[in-house]
Structure formats: C-alpha cells, structure tokens
Steps between C-alpha positions, in 0.01 A plus 500: 500500500644826404424817688556717199184367338275537808347827612461368856881502542502875501393495864643168602832380627681660207386843600616456855832386384533801282396724784768359720759544235382858450518569871842351511617712210340805664692439818818448307442818306415689818815374665702586195339844495588547865853387426519741207364781713758423768776488244368821344505668840850370559611633162329831561684535828822401323434763228434765765821405671683510168348841423615633837846354444504645148406845629766477766756386243400783268551750782838345580586495129405868458719588798790302354448666161489846660815430698680355200386795285635746756826307518512492121443876476770558762741278310409678175570840656831379641588345165408819315712705740793262453454506123475879506823517699666255262370691201620833643841356585533338158382817331758705690767244414407503131484879505847509651621250240338712231666815633835321518460368145396843378801655674730244342342551158522877539866474600566266210316732263697799634825311446391412146410863433838615633674236290307613193584864574867411544504307174317787333756753625787277388341451160430872480864588578615248241269651239616852590865396466436323170298791369770747610762302309277483192425870530870583525571285194216665307619843614852426376362375167281807474787736583721329242227521237435864591874579483525337157194690378641823643837443328333422169277804542796725582692368199202554272446844651866593450487374142184699432654811656813466287288444190285798591802720563660397172177553310445832674855613413456395139167675477647811663785499249255449214281779633802729535614422145150547366468828689831617357396397152163662555660821614736490203211440265305780662795733446529385141128550452517843648799582279321368195187693590708812545669443167168428339345810642799700380470354151126559501551858595766548234318332229131438505537271212542135577823363380599133483749559776230632731277211412784265586554681824132478582497131423810447706339700776192285487712187507691635796171574673385147427826360633467727801148375565619142466781570741259671735274198484795270570604722789144497626492121470832472682367727771190281524723194524706673765186591691382141470835379626479743790148380574620143475783585735255657742278193470808287550580692818139469614503131418824468689341665802190286459721195467676586824165565667353178362813313606462638851130415500587159360743443784239617749237279341747214492571546870129529576432196284770306680357603835151415378614162368684432824198605704268294276720193534530554872125546535433199278738288703357625828148446369583144398664431836210664684252297297688184591513608863130588490421165341702317765346713775154427360577128504630525858194701609270254327678209667484676837131572447432137412698380802317750719164383368608139549604570858176686568306211347691257719436726795125498446449159336796293617529210742390715794121513495283767655270411795198534275641226283609275787185516717286289263767231516498485883432154644129421532368339817335162454204414712528125457603448865171658606317258283701219647420626848133492413506151360553316836201675647288414201618141512434499873153638430424238245633216710170440689351398173 
C-alpha cells in the first residue's frame, strides 16, 4: 500500500513524521540562528575594538608623522644652511681663483704688450737706420746728378755767352762798317746833289752828263736805302740778341730759383717719403699689435665668461638646486609598527 496514492495519508502517520522533522529542522535553524547572532555580536564587538584600535593607531600615526615632519623640516633647514655656507665658501674660493687668474692673465698680457712695444721700437729704430742710409745714398746720388747738370749747364751757358759775344762783336763791326759806308754814301749823295743843283742852276737844259749824275744819284739813294735796311735789320738782330740775352739771364735766374725749389721739394719729398714709410711701418706694426691685443682680449673675455659660467653652473650647486635632492623620509617603519597591532587585532578571529 502506498501512501502517495491515498488521500487519508495526508493526516496519518506520514504527516506526524513530517511534523517532527519540521520541528527538528526548526530547532536546528533556531539554534543556528542563535549561534549566528552570537557570532555576529562577537564580530561586532571585535569590529568595535578594531575601530577603537584603528583610531588610536591613526592618532599615534599622525603624531609620528608630525614629529617626523618637524624633524625633516629641521634637517632641511640645517642642510640648506650648510649648503648655503658651502656655496658661499666655494663661490668666494672660485671668485678668488678667478681674480688670481685674471691677475695672472693681465700680467701676462702686460708683459706681451711690453714685449710687442719693445720689438716695435727695435724694428722702428732698424727702419729709421735703414731709411737714413738709403736717404744718404739717394742724397749723394742726387747731389752728384745735380752737380753734373750744373756743370753741363754752366758749360752750355759759357758757350752761349761766347757765341753771343762773338756774334755781337761781329754785328757791331758790321753795323759800324755799314754806318761808315752809309755816311760816306750820304756825303757822296750830298755832293752829287750839290753838283747837280749847281749844274741845274748853270744850265737849265738837261745834258747827258746831268742825266747820268741823276741816275747815279738815284742808284746811290737805292744803295743807301738798301744799306739802311741792312743796318736796320742788323739793329733788329742785335735787339733780338739783347732780348735773347735778357731772356737767357732771366732763364738763368729762373733756373737757379727752380733748382733751389727743386732742392726744397726734393728735401720735402724725402721727408714726406720718410714720414710715409715710417707711418706705414708704424701703422702695420700697430695693426699687428691691435690684432694680437684683440685676440688676447677675446681670449681673456672667453676665459672670463668660462670662469663665470663655472662659477654659476659648475660643480658647486646652489641651495635651491640641492634642496629637492635632500633625502626623503620613508614612513615604512610606521607601517611596520602598525602591522603587529593589526595582526594582534585580527588574531581573535
């Protein structure tokens, strides 16, 4: 007989059995609920205890952090002061080194300048001596050339004077002869005219002899005119010679004046050439000295800039640059100090 197929079994022994099982399960569940409530209460108490311990640890941790922070700030200030002192000392040392180097460089530069000036003076004296010798040689050559020109000029002048004197004497003799002949012809003409007038007065009729006399008179007049013209030409030549002689004298004076001016100009030219050479030499030497001095100044400026750069950006760092690199304080020991308490708090579990 199966109970599952009978409706009467719903209220029979099967139902009682089920009721018992249900009551049993209810008791078990109630007990388990009580156990869970007890455990929950225990855990709640444990959590409260852990919260109190956590709050206490947080307070202790904040105190430790505050203390460590104050110690860290104190150490930072001390470190900054030490770094500032080191930086100041190193800066003073580098400044002293810089001043010493600058003094040495300045002394070296001064010695180089004095050496250059000494070499320049020596070279200048050598150039002056050489130029003086060359100038003396040129002066001797010039004086010899001038003496030769003067001798040739004097010889030519003497020759021209002799030629002029001879020509003048010849012309004077010719003029004297022509004047004598002219005077003689004039007397003859006058005599002929007197004779002619006498014949004309005696006889108004023209005779062949009178015609001949008139013709001869005319020819004498023509000859006289020719002689007069020659005399006039000789006088013109003599005047020209005198003018030439005057011009020759003037040219001689001008030649002497030009020679003197030439000597003055030569001396001035020599002085100018000497001064130009001296100035050119001094300019070249000064340009070299200036170029060397510019190089030295440029090198000194570069070394100064390098030293200043080393002073500001060298191995010695400023406190502002060193403070970020100061040792940081680790708080791991605090965490380690907390861990035993937490482990001790979790141990009741």
